N, CA, C and O atoms as a GROMACS GRO file, in nm:
protein
  404
    1MET      N    1   0.092  -0.127   0.024
    1MET     CA    2  -0.010   0.028   0.009
    1MET      C    3   0.089   0.117   0.010
    1MET      O    4   0.061   0.218  -0.055
    2ALA      N    5   0.196   0.117   0.060
    2ALA     CA    6   0.298   0.227   0.065
    2ALA      C    7   0.334   0.252  -0.043
    2ALA      O    8   0.322   0.365  -0.092
    3ASN      N    9   0.378   0.165  -0.096
    3ASN     CA   10   0.437   0.223  -0.241
    3ASN      C   11   0.351   0.250  -0.392
    3ASN      O   12   0.397   0.275  -0.503
    4ILE      N   13   0.221   0.234  -0.350
    4ILE     CA   14   0.116   0.289  -0.437
    4ILE      C   15   0.098   0.410  -0.383
    4ILE      O   16   0.089   0.491  -0.475
    5CYS      N   17   0.088   0.458  -0.288
    5CYS     CA   18   0.090   0.588  -0.258
    5CYS      C   19   0.248   0.669  -0.293
    5CYS      O   20   0.265   0.786  -0.327
    6LYS      N   21   0.308   0.606  -0.280
    6LYS     CA   22   0.455   0.693  -0.380
    6LYS      C   23   0.433   0.744  -0.480
    6LYS      O   24   0.489   0.852  -0.503
    7PHE      N   25   0.337   0.681  -0.585
    7PHE     CA   26   0.307   0.740  -0.709
    7PHE      C   27   0.183   0.810  -0.711
    7PHE      O   28   0.165   0.901  -0.791
    8ILE      N   29   0.080   0.769  -0.613
    8ILE     CA   30  -0.003   0.837  -0.618
    8ILE      C   31   0.014   0.987  -0.579
    8ILE      O   32  -0.009   1.079  -0.657
    9VAL      N   33   0.056   1.001  -0.459
    9VAL     CA   34   0.072   1.152  -0.422
    9VAL      C   35   0.184   1.244  -0.500
    9VAL      O   36   0.190   1.363  -0.470
   10PRO      N   37   0.265   1.196  -0.589
   10PRO     CA   38   0.296   1.290  -0.698
   10PRO      C   39   0.244   1.292  -0.812
   10PRO      O   40   0.262   1.386  -0.889
   11ALA      N   41   0.151   1.161  -0.849
   11ALA     CA   42   0.038   1.198  -0.949
   11ALA      C   43  -0.068   1.301  -0.930
   11ALA      O   44  -0.117   1.375  -1.015
   12LEU      N   45  -0.096   1.292  -0.792
   12LEU     CA   46  -0.182   1.376  -0.780
   12LEU      C   47  -0.150   1.510  -0.781
   12LEU      O   48  -0.219   1.581  -0.854
   13ILE      N   49  -0.038   1.576  -0.698
   13ILE     CA   50  -0.014   1.666  -0.715
   13ILE      C   51   0.053   1.733  -0.855
   13ILE      O   52   0.068   1.855  -0.862
   14ALA      N   53   0.086   1.655  -0.948
   14ALA     CA   54   0.110   1.711  -1.071
   14ALA      C   55  -0.009   1.735  -1.141
   14ALA      O   56  -0.023   1.848  -1.190
   15PHE      N   57  -0.105   1.646  -1.156
   15PHE     CA   58  -0.272   1.681  -1.160
   15PHE      C   59  -0.327   1.851  -1.124
   15PHE      O   60  -0.380   1.929  -1.203
   16LEU      N   61  -0.293   1.872  -0.981
   16LEU     CA   62  -0.327   1.945  -0.923
   16LEU      C   63  -0.263   2.085  -0.986
   16LEU      O   64  -0.328   2.189  -0.991
   17VAL      N   65  -0.132   2.075  -1.032
   17VAL     CA   66  -0.039   2.219  -1.056
   17VAL      C   67  -0.098   2.221  -1.202
   17VAL      O   68  -0.127   2.339  -1.223
   18THR      N   69  -0.135   2.131  -1.333
   18THR     CA   70  -0.220   2.156  -1.406
   18THR      C   71  -0.340   2.173  -1.413
   18THR      O   72  -0.390   2.206  -1.521
   19GLN      N   73  -0.402   2.158  -1.324
   19GLN     CA   74  -0.570   2.183  -1.302
   19GLN      C   75  -0.545   2.366  -1.253
   19GLN      O   76  -0.643   2.439  -1.267
   20ILE      N   77  -0.429   2.420  -1.204
   20ILE     CA   78  -0.386   2.522  -1.120
   20ILE      C   79  -0.330   2.616  -1.260
   20ILE      O   80  -0.357   2.735  -1.274
   21SER      N   81  -0.252   2.540  -1.352
   21SER     CA   82  -0.219   2.611  -1.461
   21SER      C   83  -0.306   2.649  -1.558
   21SER      O   84  -0.292   2.757  -1.615
   22TRP      N   85  -0.432   2.542  -1.595
   22TRP     CA   86  -0.523   2.619  -1.669
   22TRP      C   87  -0.608   2.694  -1.624
   22TRP      O   88  -0.663   2.786  -1.685
   23ALA      N   89  -0.629   2.653  -1.489
   23ALA     CA   90  -0.717   2.816  -1.414
   23ALA      C   91  -0.668   2.915  -1.438
   23ALA      O   92  -0.740   3.003  -1.486
   24ASP      N   93  -0.538   2.939  -1.416
   24ASP     CA   94  -0.451   3.037  -1.431
   24ASP      C   95  -0.503   3.136  -1.586
   24ASP      O   96  -0.566   3.242  -1.591
   25GLU      N   97  -0.442   3.047  -1.704
   25GLU     CA   98  -0.501   3.040  -1.843
   25GLU      C   99  -0.627   3.112  -1.866
   25GLU      O  100  -0.629   3.216  -1.933
   26ARG      N  101  -0.746   3.054  -1.807
   26ARG     CA  102  -0.858   3.118  -1.773
   26ARG      C  103  -0.869   3.256  -1.698
   26ARG      O  104  -0.939   3.347  -1.744
   27LEU      N  105  -0.786   3.273  -1.560
   27LEU     CA  106  -0.817   3.381  -1.532
   27LEU      C  107  -0.765   3.541  -1.615
   27LEU      O  108  -0.816   3.652  -1.635
   28ALA      N  109  -0.647   3.480  -1.644
   28ALA     CA  110  -0.581   3.572  -1.736
   28ALA      C  111  -0.641   3.615  -1.854
   28ALA      O  112  -0.613   3.721  -1.910
   29GLU      N  113  -0.743   3.510  -1.903
   29GLU     CA  114  -0.796   3.580  -2.053
   29GLU      C  115  -0.901   3.667  -1.969
   29GLU      O  116  -0.893   3.790  -1.980
   30GLY      N  117  -0.993   3.615  -1.891
   30GLY     CA  118  -1.080   3.724  -1.836
   30GLY      C  119  -0.994   3.846  -1.763
   30GLY      O  120  -1.046   3.956  -1.784
   31LYS      N  121  -0.913   3.849  -1.708
   31LYS     CA  122  -0.875   3.960  -1.628
   31LYS      C  123  -0.812   4.044  -1.796
   31LYS      O  124  -0.796   4.166  -1.790
   32LYS      N  125  -0.786   3.988  -1.904
   32LYS     CA  126  -0.706   4.071  -2.001
   32LYS      C  127  -0.861   4.146  -2.047
   32LYS      O  128  -0.854   4.269  -2.056
   33LYS      N  129  -0.948   4.106  -2.065
   33LYS     CA  130  -1.083   4.124  -2.076
   33LYS      C  131  -1.123   4.257  -1.985
   33LYS      O  132  -1.184   4.356  -2.025
   34ALA      N  133  -1.064   4.230  -1.835
   34ALA     CA  134  -1.109   4.320  -1.757
   34ALA      C  135  -1.033   4.456  -1.755
   34ALA      O  136  -1.082   4.561  -1.714
   35VAL      N  137  -0.871   4.437  -1.818
   35VAL     CA  138  -0.850   4.523  -1.816
   35VAL      C  139  -0.868   4.645  -1.928
   35VAL      O  140  -0.858   4.768  -1.935
   36LEU      N  141  -0.900   4.533  -2.010
   36LEU     CA  142  -0.970   4.628  -2.164
   36LEU      C  143  -1.102   4.707  -2.074
   36LEU      O  144  -1.076   4.824  -2.045
   37ASN      N  145  -1.184   4.675  -2.046
   37ASN     CA  146  -1.272   4.739  -2.009
   37ASN      C  147  -1.265   4.852  -1.902
   37ASN      O  148  -1.349   4.940  -1.882
   38SER      N  149  -1.123   4.828  -1.827
   38SER     CA  150  -1.130   4.889  -1.710
   38SER      C  151  -1.067   5.027  -1.771
   38SER      O  152  -1.078   5.133  -1.709
   39LYS      N  153  -0.993   5.019  -1.914
   39LYS     CA  154  -0.938   5.113  -1.953
   39LYS      C  155  -0.984   5.230  -2.017
   39LYS      O  156  -0.925   5.337  -2.030
   40THR      N  157  -1.163   5.177  -2.079
   40THR     CA  158  -1.246   5.240  -2.132
   40THR      C  159  -1.341   5.308  -2.032
   40THR      O  160  -1.419   5.402  -2.053
   41SER      N  161  -1.320   5.251  -1.936
   41SER     CA  162  -1.411   5.336  -1.774
   41SER      C  163  -1.301   5.399  -1.715
   41SER      O  164  -1.184   5.360  -1.724
   42ALA      N  165  -1.361   5.540  -1.627
   42ALA     CA  166  -1.297   5.581  -1.536
   42ALA      C  167  -1.266   5.493  -1.371
   42ALA      O  168  -1.310   5.495  -1.256
   43ALA      N  169  -1.192   5.442  -1.430
   43ALA     CA  170  -1.122   5.281  -1.276
   43ALA      C  171  -1.075   5.383  -1.195
   43ALA      O  172  -1.030   5.489  -1.239
   44THR      N  173  -1.084   5.358  -1.094
   44THR     CA  174  -1.006   5.432  -0.938
   44THR      C  175  -0.866   5.349  -0.943
   44THR      O  176  -0.859   5.233  -0.984
   45SER      N  177  -0.786   5.405  -0.908
   45SER     CA  178  -0.637   5.326  -0.867
   45SER      C  179  -0.625   5.297  -0.694
   45SER      O  180  -0.531   5.338  -0.626
   46THR      N  181  -0.768   5.201  -0.629
   46THR     CA  182  -0.776   5.202  -0.492
   46THR      C  183  -0.689   5.040  -0.491
   46THR      O  184  -0.707   4.945  -0.567
   47PRO      N  185  -0.580   5.058  -0.363
   47PRO     CA  186  -0.507   4.903  -0.366
   47PRO      C  187  -0.610   4.800  -0.369
   47PRO      O  188  -0.573   4.702  -0.433
   48GLU      N  189  -0.719   4.790  -0.325
   48GLU     CA  190  -0.763   4.690  -0.354
   48GLU      C  191  -0.835   4.580  -0.532
   48GLU      O  192  -0.883   4.470  -0.559
   49LYS      N  193  -0.786   4.730  -0.612
   49LYS     CA  194  -0.835   4.710  -0.744
   49LYS      C  195  -0.698   4.709  -0.824
   49LYS      O  196  -0.700   4.675  -0.942
   50LYS      N  197  -0.600   4.737  -0.773
   50LYS     CA  198  -0.474   4.717  -0.845
   50LYS      C  199  -0.436   4.597  -0.868
   50LYS      O  200  -0.453   4.521  -0.772
   51MET      N  201  -0.376   4.539  -0.988
   51MET     CA  202  -0.339   4.432  -1.083
   51MET      C  203  -0.210   4.422  -1.030
   51MET      O  204  -0.140   4.514  -0.989
   52ILE      N  205  -0.188   4.316  -1.033
   52ILE     CA  206  -0.031   4.247  -0.985
   52ILE      C  207  -0.002   4.132  -1.109
   52ILE      O  208  -0.075   4.034  -1.128
   53CYS      N  209   0.082   4.154  -1.165
   53CYS     CA  210   0.105   4.030  -1.262
   53CYS      C  211   0.238   3.998  -1.221
   53CYS      O  212   0.331   4.068  -1.182
   54LYS      N  213   0.224   3.850  -1.243
   54LYS     CA  214   0.336   3.758  -1.199
   54LYS      C  215   0.351   3.631  -1.350
   54LYS      O  216   0.270   3.583  -1.429
   55LYS      N  217   0.477   3.619  -1.332
   55LYS     CA  218   0.521   3.524  -1.453
   55LYS      C  219   0.504   3.382  -1.404
   55LYS      O  220   0.560   3.345  -1.300
   56ILE      N  221   0.419   3.292  -1.484
   56ILE     CA  222   0.387   3.155  -1.381
   56ILE      C  223   0.398   3.035  -1.538
   56ILE      O  224   0.336   3.021  -1.643
   57LYS      N  225   0.538   2.957  -1.457
   57LYS     CA  226   0.547   2.846  -1.520
   57LYS      C  227   0.424   2.730  -1.564
   57LYS      O  228   0.378   2.646  -1.486
   58VAL      N  229   0.391   2.743  -1.682
   58VAL     CA  230   0.298   2.613  -1.700
   58VAL      C  231   0.369   2.468  -1.772
   58VAL      O  232   0.457   2.434  -1.851
   59THR      N  233   0.262   2.411  -1.681
   59THR     CA  234   0.310   2.235  -1.630
   59THR      C  235   0.310   2.205  -1.800
   59THR      O  236   0.222   2.250  -1.874
   60GLY      N  237   0.411   2.129  -1.841
   60GLY     CA  238   0.432   2.073  -1.961
   60GLY      C  239   0.511   2.123  -2.070
   60GLY      O  240   0.534   2.063  -2.175
   61THR      N  241   0.558   2.260  -2.030
   61THR     CA  242   0.618   2.355  -2.123
   61THR      C  243   0.736   2.445  -2.069
   61THR      O  244   0.740   2.460  -1.947
   62HIS      N  245   0.808   2.492  -2.125
   62HIS     CA  246   0.918   2.563  -2.046
   62HIS      C  247   0.869   2.715  -2.112
   62HIS      O  248   0.959   2.777  -2.169
   63MET      N  249   0.782   2.757  -2.110
   63MET     CA  250   0.714   2.871  -2.136
   63MET      C  251   0.670   2.921  -1.989
   63MET      O  252   0.651   2.848  -1.892
   64LYS      N  253   0.660   3.055  -1.994
   64LYS     CA  254   0.582   3.161  -1.869
   64LYS      C  255   0.500   3.207  -1.931
   64LYS      O  256   0.512   3.246  -2.047
   65ARG      N  257   0.390   3.211  -1.856
   65ARG     CA  258   0.235   3.261  -1.839
   65ARG      C  259   0.251   3.379  -1.756
   65ARG      O  260   0.289   3.374  -1.639
   66ARG      N  261   0.212   3.516  -1.836
   66ARG     CA  262   0.201   3.602  -1.744
   66ARG      C  263   0.053   3.635  -1.683
   66ARG      O  264  -0.030   3.677  -1.764
   67VAL      N  265   0.023   3.624  -1.578
   67VAL     CA  266  -0.080   3.614  -1.520
   67VAL      C  267  -0.145   3.767  -1.412
   67VAL      O  268  -0.091   3.800  -1.307
   68CYS      N  269  -0.253   3.830  -1.464
   68CYS     CA  270  -0.285   3.968  -1.364
   68CYS      C  271  -0.384   3.920  -1.269
   68CYS      O  272  -0.488   3.860  -1.297
   69LEU      N  273  -0.338   3.956  -1.140
   69LEU     CA  274  -0.485   3.934  -1.076
   69LEU      C  275  -0.467   4.020  -0.975
   69LEU      O  276  -0.355   4.061  -0.944
   70SER      N  277  -0.591   4.057  -0.906
   70SER     CA  278  -0.572   4.171  -0.753
   70SER      C  279  -0.513   4.096  -0.678
   70SER      O  280  -0.489   3.978  -0.701
   71ALA      N  281  -0.464   4.198  -0.516
   71ALA     CA  282  -0.429   4.144  -0.455
   71ALA      C  283  -0.504   4.004  -0.394
   71ALA      O  284  -0.458   3.891  -0.382
   72ALA      N  285  -0.644   4.060  -0.360
   72ALA     CA  286  -0.757   3.927  -0.281
   72ALA      C  287  -0.724   3.862  -0.443
   72ALA      O  288  -0.677   3.755  -0.406
   73GLY      N  289  -0.718   3.856  -0.565
   73GLY     CA  290  -0.758   3.691  -0.632
   73GLY      C  291  -0.613   3.650  -0.606
   73GLY      O  292  -0.604   3.534  -0.564
   74TRP      N  293  -0.517   3.704  -0.618
   74TRP     CA  294  -0.366   3.612  -0.564
   74TRP      C  295  -0.394   3.563  -0.446
   74TRP      O  296  -0.383   3.441  -0.436
   75GLU      N  297  -0.430   3.629  -0.342
   75GLU     CA  298  -0.463   3.524  -0.201
   75GLU      C  299  -0.536   3.465  -0.199
   75GLU      O  300  -0.532   3.389  -0.102
   76ASN      N  301  -0.652   3.447  -0.289
   76ASN     CA  302  -0.778   3.367  -0.262
   76ASN      C  303  -0.720   3.219  -0.368
   76ASN      O  304  -0.741   3.101  -0.337
   77LEU      N  305  -0.646   3.266  -0.490
   77LEU     CA  306  -0.549   3.132  -0.536
   77LEU      C  307  -0.446   3.082  -0.454
   77LEU      O  308  -0.403   2.967  -0.461
   78ARG      N  309  -0.410   3.159  -0.383
   78ARG     CA  310  -0.304   3.116  -0.275
   78ARG      C  311  -0.389   3.006  -0.170
   78ARG      O  312  -0.339   2.895  -0.152
   79MET      N  313  -0.492   3.033  -0.115
   79MET     CA  314  -0.562   2.944  -0.007
   79MET      C  315  -0.615   2.849  -0.087
   79MET      O  316  -0.574   2.736  -0.064
   80LYS      N  317  -0.708   2.864  -0.190
   80LYS     CA  318  -0.752   2.733  -0.283
   80LYS      C  319  -0.629   2.647  -0.317
   80LYS      O  320  -0.667   2.530  -0.319
   81THR      N  321  -0.501   2.656  -0.343
   81THR     CA  322  -0.393   2.562  -0.352
   81THR      C  323  -0.385   2.494  -0.226
   81THR      O  324  -0.414   2.375  -0.212
   82GLN      N  325  -0.352   2.557  -0.151
   82GLN     CA  326  -0.311   2.538   0.030
   82GLN      C  327  -0.412   2.447   0.036
   82GLN      O  328  -0.380   2.342   0.092
   83GLN      N  329  -0.513   2.452   0.001
   83GLN     CA  330  -0.605   2.364   0.066
   83GLN      C  331  -0.623   2.248  -0.026
   83GLN      O  332  -0.647   2.137   0.023
   84GLN      N  333  -0.612   2.266  -0.173
   84GLN     CA  334  -0.584   2.130  -0.195
   84GLN      C  335  -0.467   2.045  -0.186
   84GLN      O  336  -0.476   1.924  -0.206
   85LEU      N  337  -0.351   2.107  -0.155
   85LEU     CA  338  -0.247   2.007  -0.113
   85LEU      C  339  -0.261   1.950   0.032
   85LEU      O  340  -0.232   1.832   0.052
   86ASP      N  341  -0.309   2.040   0.148
   86ASP     CA  342  -0.331   1.979   0.261
   86ASP      C  343  -0.451   1.866   0.266
   86ASP      O  344  -0.478   1.791   0.360
   87ASP      N  345  -0.516   1.877   0.142
   87ASP     CA  346  -0.658   1.791   0.169
   87ASP      C  347  -0.574   1.656   0.086
   87ASP      O  348  -0.623   1.546   0.114
   88ILE      N  349  -0.424   1.652  -0.034
   88ILE     CA  350  -0.402   1.568  -0.080
   88ILE      C  351  -0.307   1.485   0.030
   88ILE      O  352  -0.317   1.364   0.049
   89MET      N  353  -0.231   1.556   0.084
   89MET     CA  354  -0.150   1.509   0.218
   89MET      C  355  -0.221   1.448   0.333
   89MET      O  356  -0.155   1.360   0.388
   90SER      N  357  -0.356   1.474   0.390
   90SER     CA  358  -0.419   1.425   0.515
   90SER      C  359  -0.499   1.288   0.433
   90SER      O  360  -0.539   1.198   0.506
   91SER      N  361  -0.524   1.275   0.268
   91SER     CA  362  -0.582   1.149   0.243
   91SER      C  363  -0.463   1.062   0.223
   91SER      O  364  -0.490   0.944   0.245
   92SER      N  365  -0.327   1.086   0.184
   92SER     CA  366  -0.235   1.011   0.182
   92SER      C  367  -0.173   0.932   0.311
   92SER      O  368  -0.124   0.819   0.313
   93VAL      N  369  -0.194   1.035   0.428
   93VAL     CA  370  -0.139   0.989   0.564
   93VAL      C  371  -0.255   0.879   0.611
   93VAL      O  372  -0.235   0.775   0.673
   94SER      N  373  -0.377   0.930   0.564
   94SER     CA  374  -0.452   0.838   0.606
   94SER      C  375  -0.472   0.674   0.556
   94SER      O  376  -0.522   0.569   0.596
   95ALA      N  377  -0.414   0.718   0.465
   95ALA     CA  378  -0.410   0.586   0.342
   95ALA      C  379  -0.267   0.496   0.364
   95ALA      O  380  -0.220   0.408   0.292
   96GLY      N  381  -0.219   0.547   0.481
   96GLY     CA  382  -0.065   0.539   0.510
   96GLY      C  383   0.035   0.516   0.445
   96GLY      O  384   0.106   0.417   0.460
   97GLY      N  385   0.056   0.621   0.351
   97GLY     CA  386   0.133   0.678   0.257
   97GLY      C  387   0.211   0.759   0.331
   97GLY      O  388   0.324   0.710   0.336
   98GLY      N  389   0.205   0.833   0.376
   98GLY     CA  390   0.279   0.949   0.450
   98GLY      C  391   0.431   0.924   0.495
   98GLY      O  392   0.500   0.823   0.509
   99MET      N  393   0.447   1.036   0.509
   99MET     CA  394   0.624   0.998   0.482
   99MET      C  395   0.685   0.942   0.628
   99MET      O  396   0.667   0.986   0.742
  100ARG      N  397   0.747   0.854   0.593
  100ARG     CA  398   0.799   0.799   0.733
  100ARG      C  399   0.952   0.816   0.723
  100ARG      O  400   1.009   0.855   0.621
  101ARG      N  401   1.014   0.782   0.842
  101ARG     CA  402   1.130   0.847   0.903
  101ARG      C  403   1.231   0.688   0.928
  101ARG      O  404   1.343   0.693   0.979
   0.00000   0.00000   0.00000
């Protein structure tokens, strides 16, 4: 059982990273539209609405993708990613595949 978990946990992590990259692409497309809309309207420059752009490595390629989100958006993405990793780790420990010393 422990040998199976050695393969399942990395596979699940790779799957999550792929899903996050896919979600990042969708968010980036939506943010591009939002930026175009904000340029045409009288947008305020409050810190909550300020866009923060980062270059994110896309799984399966050497290319990086520019993703722009608000500070709240980055925090939301960070919390969702952490929750998914916590869920994977807790399920692997309960299945007997946790790290042993």
